[in-house]
N, C-alpha and C positions, 0 to 999 in steps of 0.2 A: 504494500500500500504506500502511496506517496506521502510526503510530509504534509501536504495540504489536506489529504484525506484523513490522516491521523488527527490533525488539529480540529478538523470538522467534527469528528466523532467526539473529541473531548468537549467541544463547545456544546454539542447536542446533549451529551451526558450532563453537563452543568445545568443547562436549561431545564432538563427533565427533573433534576434534583430541586431546582428552585421553584418549581410550580407549587409546592406546598408552603413556601416561606413568604412572609410579607403579603399575604393575599389581599388584605384590605388596602394596601398601598399600591398594588401593581395590577389589579384586575382591570382589563379594558372596560370602558363604558359600554353599557348595553346598546345594541343597535337600535336605531329609531324604528318605530313600528311602520309597517308598510301600509299605506292608505289605499283603500279600494279605488280602482280606476273609475273615472266618470264615463258617461256614455260617449261613444265615438262622435256623435253629433255635437255634444258639448265641447269635447276636445278640439274638434275642428274649428268651431266658432270662436273659442277662446284663444287658441294657439296662433291663428293666422293674424299677423299684424296688418293694420290698415295701411294704405299708401302713404298716410301722413306720419305714421309712427316710425322712428328709427329702428333699424335692425338691431337685435340684442348683440352685445359684444361678448366674446368669449372671456371667461374669468382668467385672470393672470395668476400664475403660480407664485405665491409669496417666496418660496424657497428659491425659485429661479430668479426672481427679482433681486433677492438678497445676494445671491451669488454673482449676478451680473454687476450689481453696484460695487461689491467688494473687489471684483476684477478691475473695473474701471477706476476705482479709487486708488488701488495699489499702483496701477500703471501711471496715474497722474502725479504720484508723489515724487518729490525730489529724492535723490539717492539717500541723503542723510535722514530724511523723514521716514523713508521706507525701512532703513536699517534700524532706526530707533523703535519702530513698532514691534520689532522682533526681540526686544529686550525687556524682560520682567526682572527689574533690578531691586536689590536690597535698598530699602529706604535709607538715604543718608542722614546722618545726625545734624547736618547743617547744609545750607544752600540747596535745599530740595526744590524750591520753586525755580531758582535760577537754573539748576541742572535740568529740570523738566522742560523749561523753555529752550534750552540749548540742544538737548538730545532727543526730545520728543518721544519719550519712552512709551512702550506698549502697556507697561504696568509697574506698580510699586509693590514690593513685598515687605510687610511689616514684621518686626520682631519685638520681643518683650520690652526692650529699651524704649520703643516708640510709644508704649502705653504707660510706662512707669510713672510719669509725672503728669498724666492727662486725666481728664474726666470724660465721661461719655459725651457731654456737650462740647468740650473743647476738641475732642478728637473728631467728632462729626464736622465741626467747623473747619478743621484742618483739611480733611479729605474733600470737603465741598469746595474749598478754595483750589485744591489741585484740579478737580474736575472742571471748574470754571476756567482755569488758566490753560488747560490742555487742549491742543488742537483737535484731538479725537478723544472720546471718553476712555478713561483709564481702567484697566483691570487693577483692582486693589485687593491684594491677597494677604493671607496669614496662615500659619500652621496652627490650627486649633483642633488637634487630634483628640484631646482628652487624655487624662492621666498625666504622664510625664511631660508631654508637650502641649502646653497651654500658654500661648503668648498673651492672651487677653484676660481670660477668666481667673488667672492666678492673682490678679489685683482686685482687692475688695471694692475699689471704686467702681468696678465694672460688673462684678457678680459676687454674691455673698459667699460662694464657694466655687472652686474650679470644677470644670466638667470632668466627670469620672472617666476612667479608661474603658475601652471596649470590653475587656475581660471582666471588670467589676459590674458593668451594666448587664452583661449577659448572665452572670451568676445571680443577679437580683431579679431579672425580669425577662430573660430570653430575648428573642428577636423583636418582640414588641417594644421592649425597653430600648433596644438599639435604634429602631425606627423613630421612636418618640424623641430620643436624645438628638438624633441627626436633624429632625425637624426643628426642635427648640434651638439648637446651636445655629442652624442656618438663619432663623429669624433674629437671633441675638446679634449675629455678625452683620446682617443686612441693616439692622437698625442703627448700626454705627457707621454705615456708608461703605462697608466692605462688600465685595461681590464674588470673591473666590476664596474657598477654603482648601488648602493643600491637604486634602484627605479624600478617601480613606486610605489607611495603610493596608495594602493587599498582600504583604509578605506573610508566608507561612512559617510559623515557629511554634514548636511545642516544648522546647528545651529552655528552661529559665536561664541557662548559662549563655544563650545566644545574645549577641549585642542587641538585636532587634526585638527580642521577646517581649519586653515590657510595653512596646508600642504596637505589637501585633495582636491579633484576635486570640492567639494562643491555642488554636485548634487545627485540625487537619485540613486537607484541600477542600473537602465538601463543606465543612462548617465555615471555613473562611470565605468560600465562594458565596454562601448564603448571606453571610455578614456584609460582604461588599455589595451584593445585589440590593439588600435592604437600605444601606446607607446611600448609595447612588440614587435609588428610586426616591427616597425622601428629599434629597438635595435637588433633584430635578423638579419635584413638585413645588419646592420652595423657590425655584429659579435662582439658585446660587451656583456658581461654578465649582466643579469638583475636579480633583487631580488624583488619579490612581497612581500609587507609588509603592515600591521602587522597582520598576520593571527591569528584568524579568523575574524578580523575586530575590530577596536579600539572603535567604538561607542562613547558614551558620557563619557567614563571613564577618570580618572585622569591620570596625567603624571607618568608613571612607572619609570622614571629616579630617582624620589624622593619619590615615594609612592607605597604602595601595592594597586592594583586596583582589585575590584571584579565586574564582569559583571553578572548581574542577569537576563538577557534576556533569553527567551526560545530558545530551539534549533530550533523550527519551525521558529521563527523570524529571527534567523541567516541564516537559509537556504533560506528563502524568500528574504532576503536583503543582508546581509554582505558577504555571501559566493559567491554571483554571480560575483563580480569583480575578485575574485581569479579563479573561473571557466573560466572566459573569458581569463585571462592571461595564464592559463594552456592550453586552446584551441589554443592560439597563439604560444605556444611552449616555455613557460617560463622555464628558467634554474633552478631557485631556489626560495624558499619561506622562508621568515623569520617569525618565530613564536614569538608573543608578550609575555610579562610577565603577561598579564591580566589573572586573575583567571576566567575561564569560568564555572560558577557554574552549568549550565545545562549539562555540559559534565564531569567536574571533579572539585568539590568544595574544594579539598584538596591541589592542587598544581597549580602554575602558568602555563599557556599554554605552555611555553617554556620547562617546565620540566614534562609535563603530557603525558603519553602514550595514553590515550583516545583521547586527542586533536590531536596527531599525526596520530592516526588511522582515525580520521575524514578526514584528508588531504590525506592520502594514499589510504584508502579504499573507501570512499564515493566520493571524487573528483578525484581519480585515478592518483594522482601526482606521477611521477617516478623519478623526479630530486632530487637535493640537498636540504635538509632542514637544515636551520641554526637557532640558537637562536638569540634573541636580546642580547646585551652586558650583560654578567652575572655579571658585576660590578655594574649594576643598582640596585636600592633599591627594585624594584618590584620582583626580584627573590630571595631575601634573607630572612632568618628566617623561612623557611618551613621545614627544616630537618638539622640534624647534619652532614649529608653526604655532601661531596664536590659537589657544584652545577654542575661542568662539568661532574662528574661521573653520577649524576642524569640526566643530559641532554642526554648523550649517552644511558642510560638505557631507557629513554623515546622514543628514536628513531631519535634523531638529527644526521645528517651526519657531521655537522661542528659546532663548538662552536665559537662564537664571544666573545672575552674577553679582558680585560686589564690586568687581574691578571694571566697571563700565567705561571709565574714562580712558582705559587702555584698550578695552575690547571693541568698543564701537568704532573708533578710528581705524583699528586693524581690519575690521570687516569692510568698511568703506574702501580702504586701500586695496583689499583683496578683490573687490568688484572692479575697481579701476584698472588693475593690472591683469585681470582675467582668471584669477584663481577661483573666483566665485562668479556665477552668472546672475545678472539682475533678474532675469526671467524666473530663475529658481527662487530668489528671495521674494518676488511678487507672489508666487504660489504660496509660500509660507505666510505672507501677510494676508492673503485672502482667507486662509483658515483662521487667523487671529481675528480679523474683522467679522467673520461669520460667527465666531464665538461671542463676540461683543453684541452682535445682533440677537443671538439666542438668549443672552442674559438680560435683554431689554435695555442695554446701555445706549443703543442707537435707535432713534425714533424711526418706526417703519415708514413714516411720511418722507423720510430722507431718501429712500430708494424706491418708494411706490409712486412718487409724483412724476 
């Protein structure tokens, strides 16, 4: 059987397992009742327009209109503005407005330091000013996973207690508690002006000794897949951006914030286990996938996953993902030392749509230069920007009147 055939069977198995989970959140709406047909004479008299009436116009497909607008907008951008849209950068501790005006970022990613001395009102005012000053609406993201990673709710000014971990939630209330928490968390973040949560964690880990265990769901492939499906479904209903991470699954690897990690598992093992939660998230309609810096030796032993074209092919071609692909932060140690080429340039060459980075003052000029000297093509970057713009449309950040008029 071909690789594509194997992964199709995996996805089919995942969807079969998920049919019993989160039923109240994911059941499709009932079909509209079929009304009896009127008499043929009545149909003829009511359907035929008079000579004075204009002929009815065919309905325009909103998705096609959005895609067309995104394509035209990307083509019309200056090179600098185009590159800026592909950067989801860590919010700087100073000169954020000035840097936004200069680099025209696609998004800002906030960390705990950005909330520490704020109140909900002051933070809302801050991000509102960013949106007002940005040429295009910004993706405004945060890692609010629950448990150990809570950038916002760790501060009592924002919430009386931090959001609990997925493992704690499931122990207390099963998948219903998972779905309710994801819905509450989404509304909590949206009320602050944020529109993307870098969650859920899709990594499979059942060993407390693993680096990723405390952030993971703590169960096997089937249980983790159900968890991911529930969380993404709740986030889609709330219309907040989700980020499946850390593709293709962290496993028992070391922390790539501080080390280079080599994953020596076979591709069959990844398919049978670690890819399944990502397939579940994609089936639920996930917006984006973040690729880890782990070196996946069975796919590409020369580059970290975030900078590897074959790893991106696994996501696009085998799992059929069509949304936005992001890197993990390129300032992390796990992505350094593999090439003399700038890491952001390598990231776009590998197939990422957006780069997450702290070092944007170095990375953005490097990407602009790479386009100018032919190492990157503008047309490829335009395709990445189209996906980013369509994501913003799906999140309601861009008024439909913009592209329907």
